[in-house]
C-alpha positions in Angstrom: -10.6 -14.6 3.9 -7.9 -15.2 1.3 -9.0 -12.2 -0.7 -9.0 -10.0 2.5 -5.4 -11.1 3.3 -4.2 -10.4 -0.2 -5.9 -7.1 -0.3 -4.4 -6.1 3.0 -0.9 -7.0 1.9 -1.3 -5.0 -1.4 -2.5 -2.0 0.5 0.4 -2.2 2.9 2.8 -2.5 0.0 1.3 0.5 -1.7 1.5 2.6 1.5 5.1 1.7 2.0 6.0 2.5 -1.6 4.2 5.8 -1.4 6.0 6.8 1.8 9.3 5.9 0.4 8.6 8.0 -2.7 7.5 11.0 -0.6 10.6 10.7 1.5 12.9 10.7 -1.5 11.1 13.4 -3.5 13.4 16.2 -4.7 16.8 14.7 -4.4 16.1 11.2 -5.6 17.6 9.8 -2.4 21.0 10.6 -1.0 23.0 11.5 -4.0 26.8 10.8 -4.3 27.7 14.5 -4.4 25.2 15.6 -1.8 26.3 18.1 0.8 26.3 16.9 4.4 23.2 19.1 5.1 21.3 17.4 2.2 22.3 14.0 3.4 21.2 14.8 6.9 17.8 16.1 5.6 17.4 12.9 3.4 18.1 10.7 6.4 15.6 12.6 8.5 12.9 12.3 5.8 13.6 8.6 5.5 13.2 8.2 9.3 10.0 10.2 9.3 8.6 8.0 6.5 9.5 4.9 8.5 7.7 6.3 11.6 4.7 7.1 9.4 4.6 3.5 8.0 4.7 2.2 11.5 1.9 4.5 12.6 -0.2 3.4 9.6 0.5 -0.2 10.4 -0.6 0.2 14.0 -3.7 2.1 12.9 -4.7 -0.6 10.5 -4.3 -3.2 13.3 -6.6 -1.3 15.6 -9.4 -1.2 13.1 
């Protein structure tokens, strides 16, 4: 039971880190000198990653 809990937390952590990395790929996050269009796109990617994390979390709960 303890191993299952630890494994689940590690998997959740890995999924979150992977989604963050995918959302920030290319620009490395919102850069200081980013144009407004780039900043808007970065924010949209971050929000999409957040929704994907939430969907993955719900999917894992349903299993």
